[in-house]
C-alpha positions as CSV (number, residue, x, y, z in Angstrom):
1,M,0.3,0.1,0.0
2,A,1.4,3.4,-1.0
3,T,1.6,5.8,1.6
4,Q,-1.1,8.1,2.3
5,H,-1.1,11.9,1.8
6,P,-3.0,15.0,3.3
7,V,-5.7,16.5,1.4
8,A,-4.6,19.6,-0.4
9,R,-6.4,22.6,-1.0
10,E,-5.5,22.5,-4.8
11,A,-3.0,21.0,-7.6
12,R,-0.7,23.1,-9.9
13,L,0.6,20.5,-12.9
14,Q,3.5,21.3,-15.0
15,A,4.6,19.3,-18.1
16,Q,7.0,19.2,-20.8
17,N,7.1,16.9,-23.6
18,I,4.4,14.9,-22.5
19,G,2.4,13.1,-25.8
20,G,1.6,16.2,-27.8
21,I,2.4,18.7,-25.0
22,D,5.3,21.1,-25.4
23,E,5.2,23.2,-22.5
24,T,2.0,23.9,-20.1
25,S,0.8,24.5,-16.7
26,V,-2.4,24.4,-15.2
27,E,-3.8,24.8,-11.8
28,L,-7.2,22.7,-10.0
29,E,-9.2,23.7,-7.5
30,P,-10.8,20.4,-5.9
31,G,-13.6,18.9,-7.3
32,V,-14.4,18.5,-10.9
33,T,-12.2,20.0,-13.7
34,V,-13.4,19.7,-16.9
35,L,-10.9,19.6,-19.7
36,A,-12.8,20.8,-23.1
37,G,-12.0,20.9,-26.6
38,R,-12.1,18.6,-29.8
39,N,-9.9,15.9,-30.8
40,A,-6.3,16.6,-31.2
41,T,-6.3,19.0,-28.6
42,N,-3.9,17.4,-26.0
43,R,-6.3,16.5,-23.3
44,T,-5.2,13.0,-23.3
45,S,-2.1,13.8,-23.0
46,L,-2.7,16.2,-19.8
47,L,-4.1,13.7,-18.4
48,Q,-1.3,11.7,-18.8
49,A,0.7,14.4,-17.4
50,F,-1.2,13.7,-14.6
51,M,-0.4,10.3,-14.0
52,A,3.0,10.7,-14.7
53,G,2.8,12.6,-11.9
54,L,1.3,10.8,-9.7
55,G,3.3,7.8,-10.4
56,G,2.0,6.3,-13.9
57,E,4.0,4.4,-16.0
58,S,2.1,5.0,-19.7
59,A,2.9,8.6,-20.2
60,S,4.5,8.8,-23.4
61,L,7.6,11.1,-24.5
62,K,6.8,13.7,-27.3
63,A,8.1,12.6,-30.8
64,D,10.6,15.0,-31.3
65,A,11.8,15.1,-27.6
66,E,14.8,13.5,-26.0
67,A,13.5,14.3,-22.6
68,G,10.1,15.3,-20.6
69,S,8.8,15.9,-16.8
70,A,5.6,16.5,-14.9
71,E,5.7,18.4,-12.2
72,L,2.7,17.9,-9.3
73,E,2.8,20.4,-6.7
74,L,0.1,19.4,-4.2
75,G,-0.4,21.6,-0.9
76,E,3.6,22.3,0.1
77,E,4.6,19.2,-1.3
78,T,6.0,18.6,-4.8
79,Y,6.5,15.5,-6.7
80,R,8.5,14.8,-10.1
81,R,8.3,12.4,-12.9
82,T,11.1,12.4,-15.7
83,L,11.4,11.0,-19.3
84,E,14.2,10.1,-21.1
85,R,14.8,8.6,-24.3
86,N,17.3,5.9,-23.9
87,G,17.8,4.1,-27.6
88,G,14.6,2.8,-28.6
89,T,13.1,3.2,-25.0
90,V,11.9,5.6,-22.7
91,V,13.4,5.5,-19.4
92,M,10.9,7.2,-16.1
93,G,13.0,8.6,-13.5
94,G,12.6,11.1,-10.7
95,E,10.1,11.0,-7.8
96,P,6.4,11.1,-8.4
97,Y,3.7,11.2,-5.8
98,L,3.3,7.3,-5.9
99,E,6.1,4.5,-5.3
100,D,3.7,1.7,-6.4
101,P,1.1,2.7,-8.8
102,E,-0.9,-0.4,-9.5
103,L,-3.9,0.1,-7.7
104,A,-4.1,3.7,-9.4
105,E,-3.6,2.4,-12.9
106,L,-5.9,0.1,-12.3
107,F,-8.9,2.0,-10.7
108,A,-8.5,5.8,-10.8
109,F,-6.9,6.4,-14.3
110,L,-10.0,5.7,-16.3
111,L,-8.7,6.3,-19.4
112,E,-9.5,4.4,-22.1
113,S,-7.0,1.7,-22.2
114,N,-7.8,1.4,-18.5
115,P,-8.3,-2.7,-17.3
116,A,-11.1,-2.3,-15.1
117,R,-13.2,-0.5,-18.0
118,R,-11.5,-2.9,-20.9
119,A,-12.1,-6.1,-18.7
120,V,-16.1,-5.3,-19.2
121,T,-16.2,-5.0,-22.7
122,T,-13.5,-7.7,-23.8
123,G,-15.0,-10.1,-21.4
124,D,-12.2,-10.7,-19.4
125,D,-11.9,-12.2,-16.1
126,L,-13.4,-9.5,-13.5
127,R,-12.4,-11.3,-10.4
128,E,-8.6,-11.6,-11.6
129,I,-9.0,-7.7,-12.2
130,I,-10.2,-7.2,-9.0
131,L,-7.7,-9.3,-7.0
132,R,-4.5,-8.3,-9.5
133,P,-3.5,-5.6,-6.3
134,I,-3.7,-8.5,-4.0
135,D,-0.8,-10.9,-4.2
136,T,-2.4,-14.2,-3.5
137,D,0.8,-16.4,-3.5
138,E,2.2,-14.5,-0.5
139,I,-1.7,-15.0,0.9
140,E,-1.0,-18.8,0.7
141,A,2.5,-19.0,1.2
142,E,1.9,-17.3,4.6
143,I,-1.7,-19.2,5.4
144,T,0.9,-22.7,5.0
145,L,3.5,-21.2,7.3
146,L,0.9,-20.2,9.9
147,T,-0.8,-24.0,9.4
148,A,2.8,-25.5,10.4
149,E,3.4,-23.0,13.1
150,K,-0.5,-23.9,14.5
151,E,0.2,-27.7,14.5
152,D,3.9,-26.8,16.2
153,V,2.0,-24.9,18.9
154,A,-0.9,-27.6,19.2
155,D,1.7,-30.4,19.5
156,E,3.8,-28.7,22.1
157,L,0.3,-27.9,24.1
158,D,-0.5,-31.6,23.8
159,R,3.1,-32.3,25.0
160,L,2.8,-30.0,28.2
161,E,-0.8,-31.5,29.0
162,S,0.8,-35.1,28.7
163,L,3.9,-33.6,31.0
164,K,1.4,-32.4,33.5
165,G,-0.4,-35.4,33.5
166,E,3.1,-37.2,34.8
167,L,4.1,-34.7,37.7
168,P,1.7,-36.9,40.3
169,A,3.6,-39.9,39.5
170,L,6.6,-38.3,39.3
171,E,6.1,-36.1,42.7
172,R,5.1,-40.0,44.3
173,E,8.2,-41.6,43.0
174,R,10.4,-38.6,44.1
175,T,8.7,-39.1,47.7
176,D,9.2,-43.4,47.4
177,L,12.8,-42.7,46.7
178,E,13.1,-40.4,49.4
179,N,11.8,-42.8,52.0
180,K,13.8,-45.9,50.4
181,I,17.1,-43.6,50.8
182,E,16.5,-42.8,54.2
183,D,15.5,-46.5,54.9
184,K,18.9,-47.4,53.1
185,R,21.1,-44.9,54.8
186,A,19.8,-45.8,58.4
187,E,20.6,-49.9,57.5
188,L,24.1,-48.7,56.2
189,E,24.7,-47.2,59.3
190,E,23.7,-50.4,61.3
191,I,26.0,-52.6,59.5
192,T,28.6,-49.5,59.7
193,A,28.1,-49.8,63.6
194,E,28.6,-53.7,63.3
195,I,31.6,-53.4,61.3
196,E,33.2,-51.2,63.6
197,A,32.3,-53.5,66.7
198,A,33.6,-56.3,65.0
199,E,36.7,-55.1,64.2
200,T,39.9,-56.0,66.1
201,P,40.9,-53.9,69.2
202,D,44.2,-51.8,68.5
203,D,46.4,-54.0,70.4
204,E,45.7,-56.9,68.3
205,R,45.5,-55.0,65.2
206,E,48.7,-55.8,63.8
207,E,47.8,-59.3,63.5
208,R,44.8,-58.5,61.1
209,A,46.6,-55.9,58.8
210,E,46.2,-58.6,56.0
211,L,42.7,-59.0,56.1
212,D,41.7,-55.3,56.5
213,E,44.0,-54.7,53.8
214,K,42.1,-57.6,51.6
215,L,38.6,-56.3,53.1
216,T,39.5,-52.6,51.6
217,T,41.1,-53.7,48.3
218,L,37.7,-55.9,48.0
219,R,35.2,-52.8,48.7
220,E,37.0,-51.1,46.0
221,R,36.3,-54.0,43.7
222,R,32.9,-54.2,44.4
223,S,32.4,-50.4,43.9
224,D,34.2,-50.8,40.5
225,L,31.9,-53.8,39.4
226,D,28.6,-51.8,40.5
227,D,30.2,-48.9,38.4
228,V,30.9,-51.2,35.5
229,R,27.6,-53.1,35.6
230,F,25.8,-49.5,35.7
231,D,27.9,-48.2,32.7
232,L,26.9,-51.7,30.8
233,E,23.0,-50.9,31.3
234,T,23.5,-47.5,30.1
235,E,25.3,-48.4,27.1
236,R,22.8,-51.3,26.5
237,E,20.2,-48.6,26.1
238,S,21.9,-46.3,24.0
239,L,22.9,-48.9,21.8
240,D,19.0,-50.3,21.6
241,A,18.4,-46.2,20.8
242,L,20.6,-46.1,18.2
243,R,20.1,-49.2,16.9
244,Q,16.5,-48.2,16.3
245,E,17.1,-44.9,14.6
246,R,19.4,-46.3,12.4
247,D,16.4,-48.7,11.2
248,D,14.1,-45.2,11.1
249,L,16.6,-43.7,8.8
250,E,17.2,-46.5,6.6
251,D,13.2,-46.7,6.4
252,D,12.9,-43.0,5.4
253,L,15.7,-43.7,3.1
254,G,14.1,-46.2,1.3
255,E,10.9,-43.7,0.6
256,L,13.0,-41.1,-1.1
257,P,13.5,-41.0,-5.0
258,E,16.7,-42.9,-6.0
259,P,19.6,-40.8,-6.3
260,G,19.3,-41.2,-10.1
261,S,15.9,-39.6,-10.7
262,L,17.5,-36.8,-8.7
263,D,18.7,-35.0,-12.0
264,R,17.4,-31.2,-12.8
265,T,19.5,-31.1,-15.8
266,D,16.6,-31.2,-18.0
267,I,14.4,-28.9,-15.8
268,D,17.4,-26.3,-15.8
269,E,17.7,-26.3,-19.4
270,E,13.4,-26.3,-20.3
271,I,13.4,-23.5,-17.6
272,D,16.0,-21.4,-19.5
273,R,14.3,-22.2,-22.9
274,L,10.7,-21.2,-21.8
275,Q,12.4,-18.0,-20.1
276,R,14.4,-17.5,-23.6
277,R,11.0,-17.5,-25.3
278,S,9.3,-15.5,-22.8
279,Q,11.9,-12.7,-23.1
280,S,11.1,-13.2,-27.0
281,I,7.5,-12.4,-26.3
282,D,7.6,-9.8,-23.9
283,G,10.2,-7.6,-26.7
284,V,7.0,-8.3,-29.4
285,V,4.4,-7.1,-27.0
286,S,6.9,-4.0,-26.3
287,Q,6.6,-3.0,-29.9
288,L,3.2,-4.0,-30.1
289,Q,2.4,-1.5,-27.1
290,S,4.7,1.3,-29.1
291,I,3.6,1.0,-32.5
292,V,-0.3,1.0,-30.9
293,Q,0.6,3.9,-28.8
294,F,2.1,5.7,-31.4
295,N,-0.6,5.6,-34.1
296,E,-3.4,6.1,-31.1
297,E,-1.2,9.6,-30.7
298,M,-1.2,10.2,-34.3
299,L,-5.3,9.5,-34.3
300,E,-5.4,12.2,-31.0
301,G,-3.2,14.8,-33.0
302,A,-0.4,14.2,-30.5
303,H,2.2,14.6,-33.6
304,P,1.1,17.5,-35.1
305,E,4.8,18.1,-36.9
306,I,4.6,14.8,-38.8
307,R,1.0,15.1,-39.4
308,E,2.1,18.7,-41.2
309,L,5.1,17.2,-43.1
310,L,2.8,14.9,-44.4
311,A,0.5,17.4,-45.4
312,D,2.8,19.4,-47.0
313,D,4.2,16.8,-49.2
314,A,0.5,15.4,-50.2
315,D,-0.3,19.5,-51.2
316,D,1.9,21.9,-51.0
317,S,-0.2,24.3,-52.4
318,S,-2.8,23.9,-50.0
319,D,-1.7,26.6,-47.2
320,G,-2.0,23.9,-44.5
321,Q,-5.9,23.2,-45.4
322,V,-5.2,19.6,-45.7
323,T,-3.5,19.5,-41.9
324,D,-6.6,21.8,-40.9
325,R,-8.7,19.0,-42.3
326,L,-6.7,16.1,-40.8
327,L,-7.5,17.6,-37.3
328,E,-11.1,18.3,-37.5
329,D,-12.2,15.2,-39.9
330,E,-13.0,12.7,-37.5
331,A,-14.4,10.5,-40.7
332,S,-11.2,10.3,-42.4
333,V,-7.3,11.0,-42.2
334,Q,-4.5,10.9,-44.2
335,C,-2.4,7.8,-43.5
336,W,0.9,8.7,-41.8
337,T,2.9,5.6,-43.6
338,C,1.8,6.2,-47.1
339,G,0.4,9.2,-47.6
340,S,-3.3,8.0,-49.2
341,E,-6.7,9.4,-47.9
342,V,-8.3,6.2,-45.5
343,N,-11.2,6.3,-43.5
344,R,-10.3,6.4,-40.0
345,S,-12.7,3.4,-38.9
346,E,-9.7,1.1,-40.6
347,I,-7.0,2.4,-39.1
348,E,-9.0,2.4,-35.5
349,S,-9.8,-1.7,-37.0
350,T,-5.9,-1.9,-37.3
351,I,-5.1,-1.0,-34.2
352,D,-8.0,-3.5,-32.8
353,R,-5.9,-6.0,-34.5
354,L,-2.8,-4.7,-33.2
355,R,-4.2,-4.8,-29.6
356,S,-5.9,-8.7,-30.4
357,L,-2.4,-9.6,-31.1
358,Q,-0.8,-8.1,-28.2
359,E,-3.5,-10.0,-25.4
360,T,-3.0,-13.3,-27.4
361,K,1.2,-12.9,-27.1
362,L,0.5,-11.4,-23.2
363,S,-1.7,-14.9,-23.0
364,E,1.2,-16.9,-24.5
365,R,3.5,-15.1,-22.2
366,D,1.5,-15.9,-18.9
367,D,1.4,-19.5,-19.6
368,L,4.9,-19.8,-20.4
369,E,5.1,-18.2,-17.0
370,E,2.9,-21.1,-15.5
371,R,4.8,-23.4,-16.9
372,I,7.9,-22.1,-15.6
373,Q,6.5,-22.0,-12.1
374,E,5.5,-25.3,-12.3
375,L,9.0,-26.6,-13.4
376,R,10.5,-24.3,-10.8
377,S,8.2,-25.6,-7.9
378,E,9.4,-29.0,-9.5
379,R,12.9,-28.2,-9.1
380,R,12.7,-27.4,-5.5
381,E,10.7,-30.4,-5.0
382,I,14.1,-32.3,-6.7
383,D,16.5,-29.9,-4.4
384,Q,14.5,-30.4,-1.1
385,A,14.4,-34.4,-2.3
386,R,18.4,-34.4,-2.8
387,D,18.8,-32.6,0.3
388,Q,16.8,-34.7,2.5
389,R,18.6,-37.8,1.0
390,E,22.2,-36.3,2.1
391,H,21.3,-35.2,5.6
392,I,19.6,-38.9,6.4
393,E,22.9,-40.2,4.4
394,R,25.3,-38.3,6.6
395,R,23.1,-39.0,9.9
396,L,23.0,-42.5,9.5
397,A,26.8,-42.6,8.8
398,D,27.1,-41.2,11.9
399,V,24.9,-43.2,13.8
400,T,26.4,-46.4,12.7
401,D,30.0,-44.8,13.7
402,E,28.2,-44.7,17.2
403,I,26.7,-47.8,17.2
404,E,30.2,-49.9,16.2
405,R,31.8,-47.3,19.3
406,R,29.7,-47.9,21.6
407,E,29.4,-52.0,20.9
408,R,33.5,-52.0,21.2
409,R,32.7,-50.2,24.3
410,L,30.3,-52.9,25.6
411,E,33.1,-55.6,24.8
412,D,35.3,-53.6,26.9
413,L,32.9,-53.2,29.9
414,S,31.9,-57.0,29.5
415,D,35.7,-57.8,29.8
416,R,36.2,-55.5,32.3
417,R,32.9,-57.1,34.7
418,E,34.4,-60.4,34.0
419,E,37.9,-59.3,35.2
420,L,36.6,-57.5,38.3
421,E,34.0,-60.6,39.1
422,G,37.1,-62.8,39.1
423,D,38.7,-60.5,41.7
424,I,36.6,-60.2,43.9
425,E,35.8,-64.0,44.1
426,R,39.3,-64.5,44.7
427,L,39.7,-61.6,47.1
428,E,36.5,-63.4,48.9
429,A,38.4,-66.4,49.1
430,E,41.4,-65.0,50.8
431,A,39.5,-63.1,52.9
432,S,37.7,-65.9,54.2
433,E,40.8,-67.7,54.7
434,L,42.7,-65.0,56.5
435,E,39.1,-64.2,58.8
436,A,39.0,-68.0,59.4
437,E,43.0,-68.2,60.8
438,G,42.4,-65.5,63.0
439,D,39.1,-66.5,65.0
440,D,39.9,-68.8,67.1
441,D,36.3,-68.6,69.2
442,E,32.9,-70.2,67.1
443,R,30.5,-67.7,67.4
444,D,27.3,-66.9,65.5
445,E,27.5,-63.7,64.1
446,E,28.3,-62.6,60.9
447,S,31.8,-62.3,60.0
448,L,33.5,-59.3,59.2
449,L,33.4,-60.5,55.5
450,D,29.6,-60.8,55.2
451,L,29.2,-57.6,57.0
452,N,31.8,-55.9,54.6
453,R,29.7,-57.3,51.4
454,R,26.4,-56.3,52.9
455,A,27.7,-52.9,53.2
456,N,28.8,-52.5,49.7
457,E,25.8,-53.9,48.5
458,L,24.0,-51.1,50.7
459,E,26.2,-48.9,49.3
460,F,25.9,-49.3,45.4
461,S,22.0,-49.6,46.2
462,L,22.1,-46.4,48.1
463,G,24.1,-45.0,45.0
464,R,21.4,-46.3,42.8
465,L,18.6,-44.7,44.6
466,E,20.1,-41.2,44.8
467,R,21.2,-41.1,41.0
468,D,17.5,-42.2,40.4
469,L,16.2,-39.2,42.9
470,E,18.5,-36.7,41.1
471,T,16.9,-37.8,37.7
472,T,13.3,-37.5,39.2
473,I,13.8,-34.4,40.5
474,G,15.3,-32.8,37.3
475,R,12.4,-34.2,35.3
476,I,9.7,-32.5,37.6
477,E,12.1,-29.3,37.4
478,T,12.3,-29.3,33.5
479,I,8.5,-30.1,33.2
480,E,8.0,-27.1,35.8
481,S,10.0,-25.2,34.0
482,T,8.4,-26.0,30.7
483,L,4.9,-25.5,31.7
484,D,5.6,-21.8,32.3
485,D,5.3,-21.6,28.2
486,E,2.0,-22.9,28.5
487,D,-0.1,-19.3,28.6
488,R,2.4,-18.0,26.1
489,L,1.7,-21.1,23.6
490,R,-2.1,-20.7,24.4
491,D,-1.8,-16.9,23.3
492,R,0.3,-17.7,20.5
493,R,-2.2,-20.1,19.0
494,D,-5.3,-17.8,19.3
495,E,-3.3,-15.2,17.9
496,I,-2.5,-17.7,15.2
497,R,-6.1,-19.0,14.7
498,E,-7.3,-15.0,14.1
499,E,-4.4,-14.4,11.5
500,L,-5.2,-17.3,9.6
501,E,-9.0,-16.5,9.6
502,E,-8.3,-13.1,8.3
503,L,-5.8,-14.1,5.6
504,R,-8.3,-17.2,4.2
505,T,-11.5,-14.7,4.5
506,R,-9.2,-11.5,3.2
507,I,-10.0,-12.4,-0.6
508,D,-13.4,-13.6,0.0
509,R,-14.4,-10.5,2.1
510,I,-12.5,-8.5,-1.3
511,E,-14.8,-10.4,-3.7
512,R,-18.1,-9.8,-1.8
513,E,-17.3,-6.3,-0.9
514,A,-16.3,-5.9,-4.6
515,V,-19.4,-7.4,-6.2
516,D,-21.9,-5.7,-3.9
517,S,-20.5,-2.6,-4.7
518,F,-20.4,-3.2,-7.8
519,N,-24.1,-3.9,-7.8
520,K,-25.5,-0.9,-5.4
521,H,-23.8,1.7,-7.9
522,M,-24.9,0.2,-10.9
523,D,-28.5,0.1,-9.4
524,A,-28.1,3.8,-8.6
525,V,-26.4,4.4,-12.0
526,L,-29.2,3.1,-14.1
527,E,-31.6,4.9,-12.0
528,V,-29.9,8.3,-12.8
529,L,-29.2,7.6,-16.5
530,E,-32.4,5.8,-17.1
531,Y,-31.9,3.5,-19.8
532,E,-35.2,2.1,-21.0
533,N,-35.0,-1.4,-21.2
534,I,-32.4,-2.0,-18.9
535,E,-33.8,-3.8,-16.0
536,R,-30.9,-4.4,-14.2
537,I,-27.1,-5.5,-14.7
538,W,-25.4,-7.0,-11.9
539,I,-22.5,-9.6,-10.7
540,E,-22.9,-13.2,-9.5
541,R,-19.9,-15.0,-7.5
542,V,-20.1,-18.4,-8.5
543,G,-18.0,-21.1,-7.1
544,E,-16.0,-23.5,-9.6
545,T,-13.4,-26.2,-9.8
546,V,-10.2,-25.2,-11.8
547,R,-6.6,-26.3,-12.5
548,E,-3.4,-24.2,-11.0
549,G,-0.8,-25.7,-12.1
550,R,-1.0,-29.5,-11.0
551,R,-3.4,-29.2,-8.3
552,T,-7.4,-28.8,-8.9
553,V,-8.5,-25.9,-6.7
554,E,-12.0,-24.0,-5.7
555,R,-12.5,-20.6,-6.3
556,T,-15.0,-18.3,-7.6
557,T,-16.1,-16.6,-11.2
558,F,-17.6,-13.1,-11.8
559,D,-20.3,-13.6,-13.9
560,L,-21.9,-10.6,-15.2
561,H,-26.0,-10.6,-15.8
562,I,-27.7,-8.0,-17.6
563,V,-31.3,-8.1,-17.1
564,R,-33.6,-6.6,-20.3
565,S,-37.3,-5.8,-20.6
566,T,-39.5,-5.4,-23.1
567,E,-42.6,-3.2,-24.1
568,D,-45.2,-5.4,-22.5
569,G,-42.9,-5.9,-19.1
570,R,-41.7,-8.9,-19.6
571,T,-38.0,-9.2,-18.6
572,Y,-35.1,-12.0,-20.1
573,E,-31.3,-12.2,-19.8
574,D,-29.0,-10.6,-22.4
575,T,-25.2,-10.8,-23.0
576,I,-23.0,-8.2,-22.9
577,E,-22.6,-8.1,-26.5
578,H,-25.9,-7.1,-27.1
579,L,-25.4,-4.0,-24.8
580,S,-24.9,-0.6,-27.3
581,E,-21.6,0.6,-26.6
582,S,-22.6,3.7,-24.1
583,E,-24.0,1.1,-21.9
584,R,-20.8,-0.7,-22.2
585,E,-18.7,2.1,-20.9
586,V,-21.1,2.9,-18.1
587,T,-20.6,-0.8,-17.2
588,G,-16.6,-0.8,-17.6
589,L,-16.6,2.5,-15.3
590,I,-18.9,1.3,-12.5
591,F,-16.5,-1.9,-12.2
592,A,-13.8,0.4,-12.2
593,L,-15.1,2.4,-9.6
594,A,-16.1,-0.6,-7.3
595,G,-12.7,-1.4,-7.6
596,Y,-11.1,1.6,-6.3
597,L,-14.0,1.9,-3.0
598,V,-13.4,-2.1,-2.3
599,H,-9.2,-1.3,-2.5
600,E,-9.6,1.9,-0.7
601,V,-8.0,3.9,-3.5
602,Y,-9.3,7.5,-2.3
603,D,-6.9,7.0,0.6
604,V,-4.0,6.5,-1.5
605,V,-4.2,9.1,-4.7
606,P,-6.7,12.0,-4.5
607,F,-7.4,11.9,-8.0
608,M,-9.8,10.2,-10.5
609,L,-9.2,10.9,-14.3
610,L,-11.6,10.2,-16.8
611,D,-11.8,10.3,-20.7
612,S,-13.3,9.0,-24.0
613,L,-17.2,9.1,-22.7
614,E,-18.2,10.1,-25.9
615,A,-20.2,6.7,-26.5
616,L,-22.9,8.2,-23.8
617,D,-24.9,11.3,-24.4
618,S,-24.0,14.8,-23.0
619,N,-26.7,14.4,-19.9
620,R,-25.7,11.0,-19.1
621,I,-22.1,12.1,-19.1
622,A,-22.9,15.1,-17.1
623,A,-24.8,12.8,-14.9
624,L,-22.1,10.3,-14.1
625,V,-19.4,13.1,-13.3
626,E,-21.7,14.0,-10.7
627,Y,-22.0,10.9,-9.3
628,F,-18.1,10.2,-9.2
629,E,-17.6,13.5,-8.3
630,S,-18.3,12.6,-4.4
631,Y,-15.7,9.4,-4.3
632,T,-12.7,11.6,-5.0
633,D,-10.8,14.8,-4.6
634,F,-9.7,15.6,-8.0
635,L,-12.0,14.4,-10.6
636,V,-10.4,15.7,-14.2
637,V,-12.7,14.6,-16.8
638,A,-11.7,15.1,-20.7
639,L,-15.0,15.9,-22.5
640,L,-15.5,17.4,-26.2
641,P,-17.1,21.1,-26.0
642,E,-20.8,19.4,-26.6
643,D,-20.5,17.1,-24.0
644,A,-18.3,19.8,-21.1
645,A,-21.4,22.1,-22.2
646,A,-23.6,20.0,-19.9
647,I,-21.8,20.4,-17.2
648,D,-22.4,22.6,-14.1
649,D,-20.9,25.8,-14.7
650,V,-20.0,25.7,-10.9
651,H,-17.1,23.4,-11.9
652,D,-13.5,24.4,-13.6
653,R,-13.0,24.2,-16.8
654,I,-9.4,24.0,-18.9
655,S,-9.9,24.8,-22.6
656,E,-6.4,25.9,-23.8
657,I,-3.9,23.3,-23.5
């Protein structure tokens, strides 16, 4: 959307070398300004100058000039558009009123070639015209991204809900572990006291030194064995997870296309070929545009020097009378290519054929661009599949290496466990012998060796319980920390829902508002203009299934209906082809007005420009001008003198350009 500007109290335009204008300056007050004059009096050129100053791209440079400009003053601000000839093209520059003129060119610059006006008379896609300023592809892409984010947020909320359900069980597990740890510590304290009580008094310690050493070594070996067993358990769990991941990766790899099918060379070559063809068509279209524009300007008298030269060549003794006739006679003109006298309608017919060829070429280019987009989509899919295959292959190689490393680690731990079990068995036997030798009295109490064994087992169990408790507490803290995001995620989910609703209904809303606006204003204008046998002209939104590339999608179309009435009061539906030229022009203008209102173009540009209303009678032109006046700050309309006479005298007039 272009930047909005404050409404100016007056406007001033200075134009140089635009269309058929050498140099001119005009001032406008807000409201209606009528450009009154015959054909070939630069009325359309002045409208082009306004369009240029406002940011339009369709202004033409005077044929005999190398540079031109349009300077538009609105209040205290000045906007400037420059035109410079560069080889066979005209380059636009400067800082005009609008950075992006698309909306204005579609719905505010309502000259004869305006796309919205022509869409009705040529039967073009009315919906496409209304939606042209909307980047539907960008909307669809945004919907896709938001939908994916919504699914991620929903998954995360489901995960949080699941985590929330784990908390009670984890709390019970923590309490249970704390109780077990407390019991184990109490039991260990009892065993430790028994060991201390069973130890030999100081005066006999020398005799038991070897046994104490064996018991100490035995405790260390048992502790080492406990650690090894824990590491073995951890390694086995890790191996199971890695092997499962490897299987999943191999399955994913098997579902991807084979490497040989991921060659995009043919697609690249086809895209290059189609792009060259599209560029070639662009060149033809540009040439056709130049030809059409030049011939239209010649008909309007935008190149009087060329006409004068032709007139002089045709009859040097006519003292300019031929030139005068060329400018004033609308039925026939002197051909500017061969110099012969031809009917104006024949030249107009040739221009129409050129326009038709131009539209055919544009349609062909659109088809090429659609195919190019399809191929680019295929290329992206190939690139994505190739990247995914490479990613999976790299991860699979890493997982395989990790499995091999952990398997070697598992073998080393198994060997270490066997070694420790052998050491413990040997140390227990030696300690048992030493204890038996030093114990002269028979007693029922547990041996010191058994007490140490029990102490080792309790220490191992206590260590496992403490690790489990630490893990459980960590899990609880992680869940509680994660649950802090729940409110934020719920808020984001609601925001996404609103954004998706707005995006999904934006196109639908614009379509409905455009149809409603057209139907309302068409009814009002038909009543004002009093077309006798037209009951109603209206647009209906109709759903249909269409192909977009490889997809089949549901979309709407705009069907234009014309309802006529007979003298006896019966009504019947007619087609646009049977409307008079006047009726078609009015319908096209109201369709453009609907787009103007739906897209709020009045907030973007304060001007509406009207031209080529000759198909309407004077009174209807006056009524239409009055109707359009209320929707824009500045309404500039080009009219023939007899049509301008029907406009209320309170409105400004410009007759000299």
